C-alpha positions as CSV (number, residue, x, y, z in Angstrom):
1,M,0.0,0.0,0.0
2,T,1.5,3.3,-1.1
3,T,0.4,6.9,-0.3
4,T,0.2,10.0,-2.4
5,K,1.4,12.4,0.2
6,T,3.7,15.2,-0.9
7,R,7.4,15.1,-0.2
8,C,6.8,17.8,2.4
9,D,4.1,15.7,4.2
10,I,6.5,12.6,4.2
11,A,9.4,14.6,5.6
12,A,7.2,16.2,8.3
13,H,5.9,12.8,9.3
14,I,9.4,11.4,9.6
15,S,10.6,14.5,11.5
16,E,7.7,14.1,14.0
17,K,8.7,10.5,14.6
18,I,12.3,11.3,15.2
19,L,11.6,14.3,17.3
20,S,9.4,12.2,19.6
21,V,12.3,9.8,20.3
22,L,14.8,12.6,20.7
23,A,12.5,14.3,23.2
24,Q,12.9,11.3,25.4
25,G,16.7,11.8,25.4
26,A,17.3,8.8,23.2
27,M,18.8,8.4,19.7
28,P,16.9,5.9,17.5
29,W,20.1,4.7,15.9
30,R,22.0,3.8,19.1
31,K,19.7,1.4,20.9
32,P,20.9,-2.0,22.2
33,W,18.5,-3.6,19.7
34,D,19.1,-7.2,20.4
35,G,21.5,-8.3,23.2
36,A,21.9,-11.7,21.6
37,R,23.4,-10.1,18.5
38,A,26.8,-8.6,18.1
39,G,25.2,-5.4,16.8
40,P,21.9,-4.1,15.3
41,A,20.9,-6.3,12.3
42,L,20.4,-4.3,9.2
43,P,16.8,-4.4,8.1
44,R,16.1,-6.4,4.9
45,R,13.5,-6.5,2.2
46,V,11.6,-9.6,1.2
47,T,14.3,-10.3,-1.4
48,G,17.1,-10.1,1.2
49,E,18.3,-6.7,-0.1
50,L,19.2,-4.2,2.6
51,Y,17.2,-1.1,3.3
52,R,19.1,2.1,3.1
53,G,19.3,5.6,4.6
54,V,16.4,6.9,6.6
55,N,14.5,3.5,6.3
56,I,17.2,1.8,8.4
57,I,16.6,4.2,11.2
58,L,12.8,4.0,11.0
59,L,12.8,0.2,11.0
60,W,15.5,0.0,13.8
61,S,13.4,2.3,15.9
62,R,10.2,0.3,15.4
63,A,12.0,-3.0,15.9
64,Q,13.4,-1.9,19.3
65,A,10.0,-0.4,20.4
66,S,8.1,-3.6,19.5
67,G,10.8,-6.2,20.4
68,F,11.0,-7.6,16.9
69,Q,13.8,-10.2,16.3
70,S,13.6,-10.7,12.5
71,P,15.5,-8.4,10.2
72,F,12.9,-8.9,7.4
73,W,10.1,-6.5,6.5
74,L,7.4,-7.2,4.0
75,S,4.4,-5.3,2.6
76,F,0.9,-6.8,3.0
77,N,0.9,-7.9,-0.7
78,Q,4.4,-9.4,-0.5
79,A,3.4,-11.5,2.4
80,A,0.2,-12.6,0.6
81,K,2.2,-13.7,-2.5
82,L,4.2,-16.0,-0.3
83,G,1.0,-17.5,1.1
84,A,1.5,-15.8,4.4
85,Q,-0.8,-13.3,6.2
86,V,-0.3,-10.3,8.4
87,R,-1.9,-11.0,11.8
88,R,-5.2,-9.1,12.4
89,G,-4.6,-5.9,14.3
90,E,-0.9,-5.6,13.5
91,R,0.4,-2.1,12.8
92,G,2.8,-1.5,9.9
93,E,5.7,0.8,9.7
94,T,6.1,3.6,7.1
95,V,9.1,3.5,4.9
96,V,10.0,5.8,2.0
97,F,10.9,5.1,-1.6
98,Y,12.9,7.4,-3.9
99,G,12.3,6.9,-7.6
100,A,12.7,8.6,-11.0
101,A,10.2,8.9,-13.8
102,K,9.8,10.5,-17.2
103,R,7.6,13.6,-17.3
104,A,4.6,13.2,-19.5
105,L,3.5,16.6,-21.1
106,P,0.9,17.7,-23.6
107,R,2.0,17.5,-27.3
108,R,2.4,21.3,-27.5
109,E,5.1,21.0,-24.9
110,A,6.8,18.1,-26.6
111,E,10.2,19.7,-26.4
112,N,10.1,19.2,-22.6
113,A,8.5,15.7,-22.7
114,G,10.6,12.9,-21.5
115,Q,12.5,14.9,-18.9
116,S,13.1,12.8,-15.8
117,F,12.2,13.9,-12.3
118,R,12.6,12.4,-8.8
119,F,9.7,11.5,-6.6
120,L,9.2,10.3,-3.0
121,K,6.4,8.1,-1.7
122,T,5.7,6.0,1.3
123,Y,4.4,2.5,1.9
124,L,3.7,0.2,4.8
125,V,5.8,-2.8,5.8
126,F,5.4,-5.4,8.5
127,N,8.1,-7.2,10.4
128,A,8.3,-11.0,9.8
129,D,7.4,-11.4,13.4
130,Q,4.0,-9.9,12.7
131,I,3.2,-12.3,9.8
132,E,2.0,-15.9,10.0
133,G,2.9,-18.6,7.5
134,L,6.4,-17.4,6.5
135,S,9.2,-19.9,6.0
136,R,11.9,-20.2,8.6
137,S,14.3,-18.3,6.4
138,F,12.6,-15.1,7.5
139,H,13.5,-15.9,11.1
140,P,17.2,-16.4,11.0
141,P,19.0,-17.2,14.3
142,A,20.7,-14.4,16.1
143,S,24.3,-13.8,15.1
144,L,26.7,-14.7,17.9
145,A,29.8,-13.5,16.0
146,P,32.7,-12.6,18.4
147,P,33.7,-8.9,18.8
148,M,35.7,-7.6,15.9
149,A,39.5,-8.0,16.3
150,S,41.4,-4.8,16.3
151,A,43.7,-6.1,13.6
152,A,40.7,-6.7,11.3
153,H,39.5,-3.1,11.8
154,E,43.0,-1.7,11.4
155,A,43.3,-3.5,8.1
156,W,40.0,-2.0,7.0
157,F,41.0,1.5,8.0
158,A,44.4,1.3,6.2
159,K,42.6,0.8,2.9
160,L,40.8,4.1,3.3
161,E,44.1,6.0,2.9
162,I,43.0,8.6,5.6
163,A,45.8,10.0,7.7
164,R,45.6,9.4,11.4
165,V,47.7,10.9,14.2
166,L,47.9,9.9,17.9
167,S,46.1,12.1,20.4
168,R,46.2,12.0,24.2
169,D,42.6,12.5,25.0
170,I,40.4,13.5,22.1
171,A,39.0,11.8,18.9
172,C,38.3,14.2,16.1
173,Y,38.6,14.8,12.4
174,M,40.6,17.9,11.5
175,P,39.4,19.2,8.1
176,S,42.3,21.7,7.7
177,R,44.8,18.9,7.9
178,D,42.6,16.2,6.6
179,Q,43.6,14.0,9.5
180,I,41.9,11.9,12.1
181,A,43.2,12.3,15.7
182,M,42.6,9.2,17.8
183,P,43.7,8.2,21.3
184,A,45.6,4.8,21.6
185,L,43.5,1.7,21.8
186,A,44.4,1.3,25.5
187,A,42.5,4.5,26.3
188,F,39.2,2.8,25.4
189,D,37.1,0.4,27.4
190,S,36.9,-2.1,24.6
191,V,38.1,-2.8,21.1
192,A,34.5,-2.3,19.9
193,Q,34.4,1.1,21.5
194,Y,37.6,2.1,19.7
195,C,36.3,0.8,16.3
196,A,33.0,2.6,16.7
197,T,34.8,5.9,17.5
198,L,37.1,5.6,14.6
199,N,34.1,4.8,12.3
200,H,32.5,8.0,13.5
201,E,35.5,10.0,12.6
202,C,35.8,8.3,9.2
203,V,32.3,9.4,8.4
204,H,33.4,13.0,9.2
205,A,36.4,12.5,6.9
206,T,34.2,11.6,3.9
207,G,33.0,15.2,3.9
208,A,36.3,16.3,2.4
209,E,36.0,17.6,-1.2
210,H,38.2,14.9,-2.7
211,R,36.0,12.2,-1.2
212,V,32.2,12.7,-1.0
213,G,32.3,16.4,-0.5
214,R,29.8,17.9,2.0
215,D,29.3,21.6,2.6
216,L,26.4,22.2,5.0
217,T,27.0,25.9,5.7
218,R,24.8,27.2,2.9
219,R,21.8,25.2,3.9
220,F,22.1,25.1,7.7
221,S,24.3,28.1,8.5
222,R,25.0,28.1,12.3
223,E,23.5,24.6,12.7
224,A,25.9,23.1,10.2
225,R,28.1,21.6,12.9
226,A,25.2,19.9,14.7
227,V,23.9,18.5,11.3
228,E,27.4,17.2,10.5
229,E,27.5,15.5,13.9
230,L,24.1,14.0,13.2
231,I,25.4,12.6,9.8
232,A,28.4,11.1,11.5
233,E,26.3,9.5,14.3
234,I,23.9,7.9,11.8
235,G,26.7,6.9,9.5
236,A,28.7,5.3,12.2
237,A,25.7,3.3,13.4
238,I,25.0,2.0,9.9
239,L,28.7,1.3,9.3
240,G,29.0,-0.5,12.6
241,A,26.0,-2.7,11.7
242,H,27.8,-3.8,8.5
243,M,30.7,-4.8,10.8
244,R,28.4,-6.3,13.5
245,L,29.8,-3.9,16.0
246,P,27.8,-3.2,19.2
247,P,25.9,0.1,18.9
248,H,28.3,1.9,21.2
249,H,30.2,5.1,21.1
250,I,32.7,6.6,23.5
251,F,31.3,10.1,23.3
252,D,28.0,11.1,24.9
253,H,26.3,13.3,22.3
254,S,23.3,14.1,24.5
255,A,24.5,17.7,24.3
256,Y,23.6,17.7,20.6
257,I,20.1,16.5,21.1
258,G,18.7,20.0,21.7
259,S,20.4,21.3,18.6
260,W,19.1,18.4,16.5
261,M,15.6,18.9,17.7
262,N,15.9,22.6,16.9
263,V,17.1,21.8,13.3
264,L,14.3,19.3,12.8
265,A,11.6,21.6,14.1
266,H,12.6,24.3,11.6
267,D,13.5,22.1,8.6
268,K,11.2,19.2,8.1
269,R,13.5,17.6,5.5
270,A,16.6,17.9,7.7
271,F,16.5,14.3,9.0
272,L,15.9,12.8,5.5
273,F,18.8,14.9,4.3
274,A,21.1,13.8,7.1
275,A,20.2,10.1,6.8
276,G,20.8,10.3,3.0
277,Q,24.2,11.9,3.5
278,A,25.1,9.3,6.1
279,Q,24.3,6.6,3.6
280,V,26.4,8.3,0.9
281,A,29.3,8.4,3.3
282,V,28.9,4.7,4.3
283,D,28.7,3.8,0.6
284,W,32.0,5.6,-0.1
285,L,33.7,3.9,2.9
286,L,32.5,0.4,2.1
287,T,33.4,0.8,-1.6
288,K,36.9,2.0,-0.7
289,S,37.3,-0.8,1.9
290,P,34.6,-3.5,2.3
291,A,33.6,-4.2,5.9
292,P,36.0,-6.7,7.5
293,E,33.4,-8.9,9.4
294,A,30.2,-8.7,7.3
295,C,30.6,-7.8,3.6
296,D,26.9,-7.0,3.1
297,V,26.4,-4.4,0.4
298,A,23.1,-2.7,0.1
299,A,21.4,-3.0,-3.3
């Protein structure tokens, strides 16, 4: 089931959902989704393809709130085609679809006919846990993969060809030097914490012009720093899920929540934008250096 809401309506709906979570002091991309797993399982379509961008956050948030274990999400019709049925009374989750189409115009405007345009629409999906009659393949056992070894993550980082310098007590990306500053591994409580922190800084580093290129000042002005931090937070969570890292980060970004809420309140498309930019950053990082533990690539 799809809707004909405008892009503005869709963006406002998503902003309201994210704002309601942020208002509780939580971040919907940093929940301990499933203690039995090494990290948050990336949500999958009926075909097994991975969801992307904002849809990952929306489905993670719903999975945590409802206690769903399966990573698979299907529409009502997709379930029916498999001979399965959504249980009566179950509530679906909204996901978005970006597409492109050719513009159909009257003959008198034929010179402009065929021009492509992008569109955005929503549809409802249900977790496999809400559906009866699905095969066992839609309910895979929880991954019990061991924590990532530091050597594996170091090998992954080396392929990115991003400069890193040792720091005493701060982790950050320095755009003027195009360098990541990181404390030594011993300064962290765990290898996973170190890896998650480095992932966060790697997402920041993708903003350099010779990588993805990301200039937020024109659109967000004084809020550009907060939006960049939002992109890095979301990107690090998605990247960590590819690596099956625990959703953990050394820094407490609760101080940013107020800024993020302010941005989302004034720009209904800000979260869609940030999630999209985070996905672009993750795509660049995984193309440059595939994830060492889980080489899942979103279709």
